[in-house]
KEGU-176063 format. One record per residue (C-alpha): residue number from 0; residue in three letters; x, y, z. Coordinates in steps of 0.2 Angstrom, whole numbers, plus 2048, in hexadecimal, padded with zeros to 3 digits. Example, Ala and Ser with C-alpha at 12.3 -4.5 7.8 and 13.67 -1.06 7.14 Angstrom:
2
<pos: 0	code: ALA	xx: 83E	yy: 7EA	zz: 827>
<pos: 1	code: SER	xx: 844	yy: 7FB	zz: 824>
end
This chain:
361
<pos: 0	code: UNK	xx: 1F3	yy: D11	zz: EB1>
<pos: 1	code: UNK	xx: 1E4	yy: D17	zz: EBB>
<pos: 2	code: UNK	xx: 1E5	yy: D27	zz: EC5>
<pos: 3	code: UNK	xx: 1D8	yy: D2D	zz: ED2>
<pos: 4	code: UNK	xx: 1D1	yy: D3D	zz: ED9>
<pos: 5	code: UNK	xx: 1C5	yy: D3D	zz: EE8>
<pos: 6	code: UNK	xx: 1B5	yy: D48	zz: EE9>
<pos: 7	code: UNK	xx: 1B5	yy: D4C	zz: EFB>
<pos: 8	code: UNK	xx: 1A3	yy: D4C	zz: F02>
<pos: 9	code: UNK	xx: 1A5	yy: D44	zz: F13>
<pos: 10	code: UNK	xx: 19B	yy: D34	zz: F13>
<pos: 11	code: UNK	xx: 196	yy: D36	zz: F01>
<pos: 12	code: UNK	xx: 1A8	yy: D38	zz: EFB>
<pos: 13	code: UNK	xx: 1AD	yy: D2E	zz: EEB>
<pos: 14	code: UNK	xx: 1BC	yy: D2B	zz: EE0>
<pos: 15	code: UNK	xx: 1BD	yy: D30	zz: ECD>
<pos: 16	code: UNK	xx: 1C9	yy: D24	zz: EC5>
<pos: 17	code: UNK	xx: 1D2	yy: D2A	zz: EB5>
<pos: 18	code: UNK	xx: 1DB	yy: D20	zz: EA7>
<pos: 19	code: UNK	xx: 1DC	yy: D1C	zz: E95>
<pos: 20	code: UNK	xx: 1D3	yy: D0B	zz: E99>
<pos: 21	code: UNK	xx: 1C9	yy: D0A	zz: EA9>
<pos: 22	code: UNK	xx: 1C0	yy: CF9	zz: EA4>
<pos: 23	code: UNK	xx: 1CB	yy: CEF	zz: EB1>
<pos: 24	code: UNK	xx: 1C7	yy: CFB	zz: EBF>
<pos: 25	code: UNK	xx: 1B4	yy: CFB	zz: EBB>
<pos: 26	code: UNK	xx: 1B4	yy: CE8	zz: EBA>
<pos: 27	code: UNK	xx: 1BD	yy: CE7	zz: ECA>
<pos: 28	code: UNK	xx: 1AF	yy: CF2	zz: ED2>
<pos: 29	code: UNK	xx: 1A1	yy: CE7	zz: ECA>
<pos: 30	code: UNK	xx: 1A9	yy: CD7	zz: ED0>
<pos: 31	code: UNK	xx: 1AB	yy: CDD	zz: EE2>
<pos: 32	code: UNK	xx: 199	yy: CE2	zz: EE3>
<pos: 33	code: UNK	xx: 194	yy: CD1	zz: EDC>
<pos: 34	code: UNK	xx: 19F	yy: CC8	zz: EE8>
<pos: 35	code: UNK	xx: 197	yy: CD1	zz: EF6>
<pos: 36	code: UNK	xx: 186	yy: CCB	zz: EF0>
<pos: 37	code: UNK	xx: 180	yy: CDC	zz: EE9>
<pos: 38	code: UNK	xx: 177	yy: CDC	zz: ED9>
<pos: 39	code: UNK	xx: 17E	yy: CE7	zz: ECA>
<pos: 40	code: UNK	xx: 174	yy: CEE	zz: EBC>
<pos: 41	code: UNK	xx: 17A	yy: CF9	zz: EAD>
<pos: 42	code: UNK	xx: 172	yy: D06	zz: EA3>
<pos: 43	code: UNK	xx: 17A	yy: D0C	zz: E92>
<pos: 44	code: UNK	xx: 175	yy: D12	zz: E81>
<pos: 45	code: UNK	xx: 174	yy: D0A	zz: E70>
<pos: 46	code: UNK	xx: 182	yy: D14	zz: E69>
<pos: 47	code: UNK	xx: 18E	yy: D0E	zz: E76>
<pos: 48	code: UNK	xx: 187	yy: CFC	zz: E75>
<pos: 49	code: UNK	xx: 18C	yy: CFC	zz: E63>
<pos: 50	code: UNK	xx: 19D	yy: D05	zz: E63>
<pos: 51	code: UNK	xx: 1A4	yy: CFF	zz: E74>
<pos: 52	code: UNK	xx: 19C	yy: CED	zz: E75>
<pos: 53	code: UNK	xx: 1AD	yy: CE6	zz: E7A>
<pos: 54	code: UNK	xx: 1B0	yy: CF3	zz: E87>
<pos: 55	code: UNK	xx: 19F	yy: CF1	zz: E8F>
<pos: 56	code: UNK	xx: 1A2	yy: CDE	zz: E90>
<pos: 57	code: UNK	xx: 1B3	yy: CE1	zz: E98>
<pos: 58	code: UNK	xx: 1AB	yy: CEC	zz: EA5>
<pos: 59	code: UNK	xx: 19B	yy: CE3	zz: EA9>
<pos: 60	code: UNK	xx: 19C	yy: CD2	zz: EA2>
<pos: 61	code: UNK	xx: 18A	yy: CCA	zz: EA3>
<pos: 62	code: UNK	xx: 182	yy: CD6	zz: EAF>
<pos: 63	code: UNK	xx: 171	yy: CDB	zz: EAA>
<pos: 64	code: UNK	xx: 171	yy: CEA	zz: E9E>
<pos: 65	code: UNK	xx: 164	yy: CF6	zz: E98>
<pos: 66	code: UNK	xx: 168	yy: CFE	zz: E87>
<pos: 67	code: UNK	xx: 15F	yy: D0F	zz: E84>
<pos: 68	code: UNK	xx: 15E	yy: D1A	zz: E75>
<pos: 69	code: UNK	xx: 16B	yy: D28	zz: E74>
<pos: 70	code: UNK	xx: 165	yy: D3A	zz: E75>
<pos: 71	code: UNK	xx: 15E	yy: D47	zz: E81>
<pos: 72	code: UNK	xx: 14D	yy: D41	zz: E7E>
<pos: 73	code: UNK	xx: 151	yy: D32	zz: E88>
<pos: 74	code: UNK	xx: 152	yy: D3D	zz: E98>
<pos: 75	code: UNK	xx: 13F	yy: D3B	zz: E9A>
<pos: 76	code: UNK	xx: 132	yy: D34	zz: EA6>
<pos: 77	code: UNK	xx: 12F	yy: D26	zz: E9A>
<pos: 78	code: UNK	xx: 141	yy: D20	zz: E9A>
<pos: 79	code: UNK	xx: 143	yy: D23	zz: EAC>
<pos: 80	code: UNK	xx: 134	yy: D16	zz: EAE>
<pos: 81	code: UNK	xx: 13D	yy: D0A	zz: EA3>
<pos: 82	code: UNK	xx: 14D	yy: D0B	zz: EAE>
<pos: 83	code: UNK	xx: 143	yy: D08	zz: EBE>
<pos: 84	code: UNK	xx: 13A	yy: CFA	zz: EB7>
<pos: 85	code: UNK	xx: 14A	yy: CF2	zz: EB1>
<pos: 86	code: UNK	xx: 151	yy: CF3	zz: EC3>
<pos: 87	code: UNK	xx: 142	yy: CEB	zz: ECA>
<pos: 88	code: UNK	xx: 141	yy: CDE	zz: EBD>
<pos: 89	code: UNK	xx: 153	yy: CD8	zz: EC2>
<pos: 90	code: UNK	xx: 14F	yy: CD9	zz: ED4>
<pos: 91	code: UNK	xx: 15C	yy: CE6	zz: ED8>
<pos: 92	code: UNK	xx: 15A	yy: CE9	zz: EEB>
<pos: 93	code: UNK	xx: 160	yy: CF7	zz: EF6>
<pos: 94	code: UNK	xx: 172	yy: CEF	zz: EF6>
<pos: 95	code: UNK	xx: 173	yy: CF0	zz: EE3>
<pos: 96	code: UNK	xx: 17C	yy: CFC	zz: ED8>
<pos: 97	code: UNK	xx: 178	yy: D04	zz: EC7>
<pos: 98	code: UNK	xx: 186	yy: D08	zz: EBB>
<pos: 99	code: UNK	xx: 183	yy: D16	zz: EAE>
<pos: 100	code: UNK	xx: 18E	yy: D13	zz: E9F>
<pos: 101	code: UNK	xx: 18C	yy: D21	zz: E92>
<pos: 102	code: UNK	xx: 18B	yy: D33	zz: E90>
<pos: 103	code: UNK	xx: 182	yy: D40	zz: E9A>
<pos: 104	code: UNK	xx: 171	yy: D3B	zz: E96>
<pos: 105	code: UNK	xx: 174	yy: D29	zz: E9C>
<pos: 106	code: UNK	xx: 17C	yy: D2F	zz: EAC>
<pos: 107	code: UNK	xx: 16F	yy: D3C	zz: EB0>
<pos: 108	code: UNK	xx: 161	yy: D30	zz: EAD>
<pos: 109	code: UNK	xx: 168	yy: D20	zz: EB5>
<pos: 110	code: UNK	xx: 16E	yy: D2B	zz: EC4>
<pos: 111	code: UNK	xx: 15D	yy: D31	zz: EC7>
<pos: 112	code: UNK	xx: 156	yy: D20	zz: EC6>
<pos: 113	code: UNK	xx: 163	yy: D1A	zz: ED3>
<pos: 114	code: UNK	xx: 15E	yy: D29	zz: EDE>
<pos: 115	code: UNK	xx: 14B	yy: D24	zz: EDC>
<pos: 116	code: UNK	xx: 14B	yy: D11	zz: EDC>
<pos: 117	code: UNK	xx: 148	yy: D0A	zz: EEE>
<pos: 118	code: UNK	xx: 14B	yy: D1C	zz: EF3>
<pos: 119	code: UNK	xx: 15D	yy: D1B	zz: EEE>
<pos: 120	code: UNK	xx: 16A	yy: D0E	zz: EE9>
<pos: 121	code: UNK	xx: 17C	yy: D10	zz: EE4>
<pos: 122	code: UNK	xx: 181	yy: D14	zz: ED3>
<pos: 123	code: UNK	xx: 192	yy: D16	zz: ECA>
<pos: 124	code: UNK	xx: 196	yy: D22	zz: EBB>
<pos: 125	code: UNK	xx: 19F	yy: D1B	zz: EAC>
<pos: 126	code: UNK	xx: 19F	yy: D2B	zz: EA0>
<pos: 127	code: UNK	xx: 1A3	yy: D27	zz: E8E>
<pos: 128	code: UNK	xx: 1A1	yy: D38	zz: E86>
<pos: 129	code: UNK	xx: 1AD	yy: D47	zz: E89>
<pos: 130	code: UNK	xx: 19E	yy: D52	zz: E90>
<pos: 131	code: UNK	xx: 19A	yy: D45	zz: E9D>
<pos: 132	code: UNK	xx: 1AC	yy: D42	zz: EA2>
<pos: 133	code: UNK	xx: 1AF	yy: D54	zz: EA6>
<pos: 134	code: UNK	xx: 19E	yy: D59	zz: EAC>
<pos: 135	code: UNK	xx: 18F	yy: D4F	zz: EAF>
<pos: 136	code: UNK	xx: 196	yy: D3F	zz: EB7>
<pos: 137	code: UNK	xx: 19E	yy: D49	zz: EC5>
<pos: 138	code: UNK	xx: 193	yy: D52	zz: ED3>
<pos: 139	code: UNK	xx: 184	yy: D47	zz: ED5>
<pos: 140	code: UNK	xx: 177	yy: D51	zz: ECB>
<pos: 141	code: UNK	xx: 16B	yy: D45	zz: EC3>
<pos: 142	code: UNK	xx: 15B	yy: D48	zz: EBA>
<pos: 143	code: UNK	xx: 14F	yy: D49	zz: EAC>
<pos: 144	code: UNK	xx: 147	yy: D56	zz: EA0>
<pos: 145	code: UNK	xx: 135	yy: D5B	zz: EA0>
<pos: 146	code: UNK	xx: 12C	yy: D64	zz: E91>
<pos: 147	code: UNK	xx: 12D	yy: D74	zz: E9C>
<pos: 148	code: UNK	xx: 140	yy: D73	zz: E9D>
<pos: 149	code: UNK	xx: 150	yy: D6A	zz: E9F>
<pos: 150	code: UNK	xx: 155	yy: D61	zz: EAF>
<pos: 151	code: UNK	xx: 146	yy: D67	zz: EB8>
<pos: 152	code: UNK	xx: 144	yy: D56	zz: EC1>
<pos: 153	code: UNK	xx: 152	yy: D4E	zz: ECA>
<pos: 154	code: UNK	xx: 15C	yy: D4B	zz: EDA>
<pos: 155	code: UNK	xx: 16D	yy: D4D	zz: EE1>
<pos: 156	code: UNK	xx: 174	yy: D3B	zz: EE2>
<pos: 157	code: UNK	xx: 187	yy: D39	zz: EE3>
<pos: 158	code: UNK	xx: 18E	yy: D2A	zz: EDA>
<pos: 159	code: UNK	xx: 199	yy: D1E	zz: EE3>
<pos: 160	code: UNK	xx: 1A6	yy: D1F	zz: ED6>
<pos: 161	code: UNK	xx: 1AA	yy: D26	zz: EC5>
<pos: 162	code: UNK	xx: 1B5	yy: D1D	zz: EB8>
<pos: 163	code: UNK	xx: 1BC	yy: D28	zz: EAA>
<pos: 164	code: UNK	xx: 1C4	yy: D1F	zz: E9C>
<pos: 165	code: UNK	xx: 1CA	yy: D2B	zz: E8F>
<pos: 166	code: UNK	xx: 1CD	yy: D1D	zz: E83>
<pos: 167	code: UNK	xx: 1BA	yy: D1B	zz: E81>
<pos: 168	code: UNK	xx: 1BA	yy: D2C	zz: E78>
<pos: 169	code: UNK	xx: 1C2	yy: D24	zz: E68>
<pos: 170	code: UNK	xx: 1B1	yy: D1F	zz: E61>
<pos: 171	code: UNK	xx: 1A9	yy: D2F	zz: E66>
<pos: 172	code: UNK	xx: 1A2	yy: D39	zz: E57>
<pos: 173	code: UNK	xx: 1AB	yy: D49	zz: E54>
<pos: 174	code: UNK	xx: 19B	yy: D53	zz: E57>
<pos: 175	code: UNK	xx: 199	yy: D4B	zz: E68>
<pos: 176	code: UNK	xx: 1AB	yy: D4F	zz: E6C>
<pos: 177	code: UNK	xx: 1A9	yy: D61	zz: E68>
<pos: 178	code: UNK	xx: 199	yy: D62	zz: E73>
<pos: 179	code: UNK	xx: 1A4	yy: D5C	zz: E81>
<pos: 180	code: UNK	xx: 1B1	yy: D69	zz: E7E>
<pos: 181	code: UNK	xx: 1A3	yy: D76	zz: E82>
<pos: 182	code: UNK	xx: 1A4	yy: D70	zz: E94>
<pos: 183	code: UNK	xx: 1B7	yy: D70	zz: E94>
<pos: 184	code: UNK	xx: 1B7	yy: D82	zz: E8D>
<pos: 185	code: UNK	xx: 1AA	yy: D87	zz: E9A>
<pos: 186	code: UNK	xx: 1B5	yy: D80	zz: EA8>
<pos: 187	code: UNK	xx: 1C4	yy: D8B	zz: EA2>
<pos: 188	code: UNK	xx: 1B8	yy: D9B	zz: EA1>
<pos: 189	code: UNK	xx: 1B1	yy: D99	zz: EB2>
<pos: 190	code: UNK	xx: 1C0	yy: D94	zz: EBD>
<pos: 191	code: UNK	xx: 1D0	yy: D90	zz: EB3>
<pos: 192	code: UNK	xx: 1D7	yy: D9E	zz: EA8>
<pos: 193	code: UNK	xx: 1E7	yy: D93	zz: EA5>
<pos: 194	code: UNK	xx: 1DC	yy: D85	zz: E9E>
<pos: 195	code: UNK	xx: 1D3	yy: D92	zz: E92>
<pos: 196	code: UNK	xx: 1E4	yy: D98	zz: E8D>
<pos: 197	code: UNK	xx: 1E9	yy: D87	zz: E89>
<pos: 198	code: UNK	xx: 1DA	yy: D83	zz: E7E>
<pos: 199	code: UNK	xx: 1DD	yy: D94	zz: E76>
<pos: 200	code: UNK	xx: 1EE	yy: D8F	zz: E71>
<pos: 201	code: UNK	xx: 1EB	yy: D7D	zz: E6C>
<pos: 202	code: UNK	xx: 1DB	yy: D76	zz: E66>
<pos: 203	code: UNK	xx: 1D7	yy: D66	zz: E70>
<pos: 204	code: UNK	xx: 1D3	yy: D56	zz: E67>
<pos: 205	code: UNK	xx: 1D0	yy: D44	zz: E6B>
<pos: 206	code: UNK	xx: 1E2	yy: D40	zz: E66>
<pos: 207	code: UNK	xx: 1E9	yy: D4E	zz: E71>
<pos: 208	code: UNK	xx: 1F6	yy: D47	zz: E7D>
<pos: 209	code: UNK	xx: 1F0	yy: D53	zz: E8A>
<pos: 210	code: UNK	xx: 1DE	yy: D4E	zz: E89>
<pos: 211	code: UNK	xx: 1DE	yy: D43	zz: E99>
<pos: 212	code: UNK	xx: 1E6	yy: D51	zz: EA3>
<pos: 213	code: UNK	xx: 1D9	yy: D5D	zz: E9D>
<pos: 214	code: UNK	xx: 1CB	yy: D51	zz: EA2>
<pos: 215	code: UNK	xx: 1D2	yy: D4F	zz: EB3>
<pos: 216	code: UNK	xx: 1D5	yy: D62	zz: EB5>
<pos: 217	code: UNK	xx: 1C3	yy: D65	zz: EB1>
<pos: 218	code: UNK	xx: 1BD	yy: D58	zz: EBD>
<pos: 219	code: UNK	xx: 1C8	yy: D5F	zz: ECB>
<pos: 220	code: UNK	xx: 1C1	yy: D70	zz: EC9>
<pos: 221	code: UNK	xx: 1AF	yy: D69	zz: EC9>
<pos: 222	code: UNK	xx: 1B3	yy: D5E	zz: ED8>
<pos: 223	code: UNK	xx: 1B9	yy: D6E	zz: EE2>
<pos: 224	code: UNK	xx: 1A9	yy: D77	zz: EDE>
<pos: 225	code: UNK	xx: 19E	yy: D69	zz: EE2>
<pos: 226	code: UNK	xx: 1A7	yy: D66	zz: EF3>
<pos: 227	code: UNK	xx: 1A4	yy: D78	zz: EF7>
<pos: 228	code: UNK	xx: 192	yy: D79	zz: EF2>
<pos: 229	code: UNK	xx: 18B	yy: D67	zz: EEF>
<pos: 230	code: UNK	xx: 179	yy: D6B	zz: EEE>
<pos: 231	code: UNK	xx: 17A	yy: D7C	zz: EE6>
<pos: 232	code: UNK	xx: 174	yy: D86	zz: EF5>
<pos: 233	code: UNK	xx: 181	yy: D94	zz: EF5>
<pos: 234	code: UNK	xx: 178	yy: DA5	zz: EF4>
<pos: 235	code: UNK	xx: 185	yy: DAB	zz: EE7>
<pos: 236	code: UNK	xx: 191	yy: DA2	zz: EDC>
<pos: 237	code: UNK	xx: 195	yy: D90	zz: EE2>
<pos: 238	code: UNK	xx: 18F	yy: D82	zz: ED8>
<pos: 239	code: UNK	xx: 184	yy: D8D	zz: ECD>
<pos: 240	code: UNK	xx: 194	yy: D93	zz: EC5>
<pos: 241	code: UNK	xx: 194	yy: D82	zz: EBC>
<pos: 242	code: UNK	xx: 185	yy: D88	zz: EB2>
<pos: 243	code: UNK	xx: 18F	yy: D95	zz: EA8>
<pos: 244	code: UNK	xx: 186	yy: D96	zz: E97>
<pos: 245	code: UNK	xx: 179	yy: D8A	zz: E9C>
<pos: 246	code: UNK	xx: 16B	yy: D96	zz: EA0>
<pos: 247	code: UNK	xx: 16B	yy: D9B	zz: E8E>
<pos: 248	code: UNK	xx: 170	yy: D8A	zz: E88>
<pos: 249	code: UNK	xx: 162	yy: D81	zz: E91>
<pos: 250	code: UNK	xx: 155	yy: D8D	zz: E89>
<pos: 251	code: UNK	xx: 15C	yy: D89	zz: E78>
<pos: 252	code: UNK	xx: 15A	yy: D76	zz: E7B>
<pos: 253	code: UNK	xx: 148	yy: D78	zz: E81>
<pos: 254	code: UNK	xx: 142	yy: D83	zz: E73>
<pos: 255	code: UNK	xx: 14A	yy: D79	zz: E65>
<pos: 256	code: UNK	xx: 144	yy: D68	zz: E6D>
<pos: 257	code: UNK	xx: 151	yy: D5D	zz: E75>
<pos: 258	code: UNK	xx: 15C	yy: D56	zz: E68>
<pos: 259	code: UNK	xx: 15E	yy: D64	zz: E5B>
<pos: 260	code: UNK	xx: 16D	yy: D6A	zz: E64>
<pos: 261	code: UNK	xx: 179	yy: D5F	zz: E6E>
<pos: 262	code: UNK	xx: 17A	yy: D65	zz: E80>
<pos: 263	code: UNK	xx: 18C	yy: D6B	zz: E7D>
<pos: 264	code: UNK	xx: 187	yy: D75	zz: E6D>
<pos: 265	code: UNK	xx: 179	yy: D7E	zz: E76>
<pos: 266	code: UNK	xx: 185	yy: D82	zz: E85>
<pos: 267	code: UNK	xx: 192	yy: D89	zz: E78>
<pos: 268	code: UNK	xx: 185	yy: D95	zz: E71>
<pos: 269	code: UNK	xx: 180	yy: D99	zz: E84>
<pos: 270	code: UNK	xx: 192	yy: D9C	zz: E88>
<pos: 271	code: UNK	xx: 193	yy: DA9	zz: E79>
<pos: 272	code: UNK	xx: 183	yy: DB1	zz: E7F>
<pos: 273	code: UNK	xx: 189	yy: DB1	zz: E91>
<pos: 274	code: UNK	xx: 199	yy: DBA	zz: E8B>
<pos: 275	code: UNK	xx: 18F	yy: DC7	zz: E83>
<pos: 276	code: UNK	xx: 185	yy: DCA	zz: E92>
<pos: 277	code: UNK	xx: 195	yy: DCB	zz: E9C>
<pos: 278	code: UNK	xx: 19B	yy: DD9	zz: E90>
<pos: 279	code: UNK	xx: 18A	yy: DE2	zz: E92>
<pos: 280	code: UNK	xx: 18C	yy: DE2	zz: EA5>
<pos: 281	code: UNK	xx: 19D	yy: DEA	zz: EA3>
<pos: 282	code: UNK	xx: 1A8	yy: DDB	zz: EA8>
<pos: 283	code: UNK	xx: 1B1	yy: DD6	zz: E99>
<pos: 284	code: UNK	xx: 1B5	yy: DDF	zz: E88>
<pos: 285	code: UNK	xx: 1B1	yy: DDB	zz: E76>
<pos: 286	code: UNK	xx: 1C2	yy: DD3	zz: E73>
<pos: 287	code: UNK	xx: 1BF	yy: DC7	zz: E81>
<pos: 288	code: UNK	xx: 1AF	yy: DC2	zz: E7A>
<pos: 289	code: UNK	xx: 1B7	yy: DBF	zz: E69>
<pos: 290	code: UNK	xx: 1C4	yy: DB4	zz: E72>
<pos: 291	code: UNK	xx: 1B7	yy: DA9	zz: E79>
<pos: 292	code: UNK	xx: 1AE	yy: DA8	zz: E68>
<pos: 293	code: UNK	xx: 1BE	yy: DA3	zz: E60>
<pos: 294	code: UNK	xx: 1C2	yy: D95	zz: E6C>
<pos: 295	code: UNK	xx: 1B0	yy: D8E	zz: E6A>
<pos: 296	code: UNK	xx: 1B2	yy: D8F	zz: E57>
<pos: 297	code: UNK	xx: 1C3	yy: D87	zz: E57>
<pos: 298	code: UNK	xx: 1BB	yy: D78	zz: E60>
<pos: 299	code: UNK	xx: 1AE	yy: D76	zz: E53>
<pos: 300	code: UNK	xx: 1A0	yy: D7E	zz: E5E>
<pos: 301	code: UNK	xx: 193	yy: D8A	zz: E59>
<pos: 302	code: UNK	xx: 192	yy: D9C	zz: E60>
<pos: 303	code: UNK	xx: 182	yy: DA0	zz: E58>
<pos: 304	code: UNK	xx: 171	yy: D97	zz: E54>
<pos: 305	code: UNK	xx: 170	yy: D8D	zz: E44>
<pos: 306	code: UNK	xx: 160	yy: D96	zz: E40>
<pos: 307	code: UNK	xx: 157	yy: DA4	zz: E49>
<pos: 308	code: UNK	xx: 14C	yy: DA0	zz: E58>
<pos: 309	code: UNK	xx: 13E	yy: DAB	zz: E5F>
<pos: 310	code: UNK	xx: 144	yy: DB5	zz: E6E>
<pos: 311	code: UNK	xx: 133	yy: DB3	zz: E78>
<pos: 312	code: UNK	xx: 134	yy: DA1	zz: E7A>
<pos: 313	code: UNK	xx: 146	yy: DA1	zz: E7E>
<pos: 314	code: UNK	xx: 144	yy: DAE	zz: E8C>
<pos: 315	code: UNK	xx: 135	yy: DA4	zz: E93>
<pos: 316	code: UNK	xx: 13F	yy: D95	zz: E94>
<pos: 317	code: UNK	xx: 14D	yy: D9E	zz: E9D>
<pos: 318	code: UNK	xx: 13F	yy: DA4	zz: EAA>
<pos: 319	code: UNK	xx: 13C	yy: D92	zz: EAE>
<pos: 320	code: UNK	xx: 14F	yy: D8E	zz: EB1>
<pos: 321	code: UNK	xx: 154	yy: D86	zz: EC1>
<pos: 322	code: UNK	xx: 15E	yy: D95	zz: EC6>
<pos: 323	code: UNK	xx: 14F	yy: DA0	zz: EC8>
<pos: 324	code: UNK	xx: 14D	yy: DA6	zz: EDA>
<pos: 325	code: UNK	xx: 13E	yy: DB0	zz: EE0>
<pos: 326	code: UNK	xx: 139	yy: DB2	zz: ECE>
<pos: 327	code: UNK	xx: 149	yy: DBA	zz: EC9>
<pos: 328	code: UNK	xx: 156	yy: DB2	zz: EBE>
<pos: 329	code: UNK	xx: 168	yy: DB1	zz: EC2>
<pos: 330	code: UNK	xx: 175	yy: DB0	zz: EB5>
<pos: 331	code: UNK	xx: 187	yy: DAA	zz: EB6>
<pos: 332	code: UNK	xx: 192	yy: DB7	zz: EAE>
<pos: 333	code: UNK	xx: 1A5	yy: DBA	zz: EAB>
<pos: 334	code: UNK	xx: 1AE	yy: DC7	zz: EB5>
<pos: 335	code: UNK	xx: 1BD	yy: DC2	zz: EAB>
<pos: 336	code: UNK	xx: 1C4	yy: DB2	zz: EA3>
<pos: 337	code: UNK	xx: 1C5	yy: DA5	zz: EB0>
<pos: 338	code: UNK	xx: 1BA	yy: DAF	zz: EBC>
<pos: 339	code: UNK	xx: 1A7	yy: DAC	zz: EBC>
<pos: 340	code: UNK	xx: 19A	yy: DB2	zz: EC8>
<pos: 341	code: UNK	xx: 187	yy: DB1	zz: ECA>
<pos: 342	code: UNK	xx: 17D	yy: DC1	zz: EC8>
<pos: 343	code: UNK	xx: 16B	yy: DC5	zz: ECB>
<pos: 344	code: UNK	xx: 162	yy: DD4	zz: EC7>
<pos: 345	code: UNK	xx: 167	yy: DD4	zz: EB5>
<pos: 346	code: UNK	xx: 15C	yy: DDF	zz: EA9>
<pos: 347	code: UNK	xx: 153	yy: DD2	zz: E9E>
<pos: 348	code: UNK	xx: 156	yy: DDE	zz: E8F>
<pos: 349	code: UNK	xx: 169	yy: DDA	zz: E91>
<pos: 350	code: UNK	xx: 165	yy: DC7	zz: E90>
<pos: 351	code: UNK	xx: 159	yy: DCA	zz: E82>
<pos: 352	code: UNK	xx: 167	yy: DD4	zz: E78>
<pos: 353	code: UNK	xx: 174	yy: DC6	zz: E7C>
<pos: 354	code: UNK	xx: 168	yy: DB9	zz: E75>
<pos: 355	code: UNK	xx: 165	yy: DC4	zz: E65>
<pos: 356	code: UNK	xx: 178	yy: DC5	zz: E62>
<pos: 357	code: UNK	xx: 179	yy: DB2	zz: E61>
<pos: 358	code: UNK	xx: 16A	yy: DB0	zz: E55>
<pos: 359	code: UNK	xx: 15A	yy: DB3	zz: E5E>
<pos: 360	code: UNK	xx: 14C	yy: DBD	zz: E56>
end
């Protein structure tokens, strides 16, 4: 049974479809496009092509498919060029549609290619990792990385539809599932205290009966935030709240070179650092910080760096963060569990101290 949730953005509104198996729904969308004379192309990665070959065929049949290498390094100018050349090679026109079948890397890259090619064509998200299901596939943020920082090039380009089939998670490596849990825990921390309490009481696994409901809950919260602040232009709070833990996490990814930490692992350490910064600002106490650490640890996520990293490059990376305004960095901090706010004017020494407490030197 496939359920649906609508992201309400006026003429850019679209459905998110949920189920254990959404392959028939994806194939129906593909067949409808083809029947209307529209060309369809697919981008996926090598891991999915190997472990979910039958599912990919059930969804897309013989539609042209570009298979890329997995990993954050694929979100690059070089690979963007490959996707654009692939679309041109198959003569996809402005009526065509690109399906992104994979994790956040594939969704971000393919979405940006769709936003750029012929100044914008339709695209659909078929997320296949927990992280992409609960976070990156919803909201229309697309982009690639530069040496200077993560996601510094991109576009807001809403998908025409999102298909979330939790059965695809059966072949997801445990480390990748854990990385996705960082975004689930983040969702609880920033706006759903009851979800955080649920994760505190019972560790969520790929076998958990409540997995599908949790994924839908995360998507519903994100959809609400995106509907209120689609392009992240609110002066305070708004869509920026979804970046809880990411200011620290993106800095870790950049300094270590993309791929050393999975995105969710870096975000988990970022959540631990953001909790400590929130404590230093007087919002939460040490017991709450310990509870956050405990939930992250219970879900096989790190709360400290595996090996020390130099503080200087980490702080320099944060200074290039997208949330910098007028030269000043804004942080997302916790007023309490389930209540996050954006805050500027934070003493850099407090951010440095928070980074040190998670392993920076």
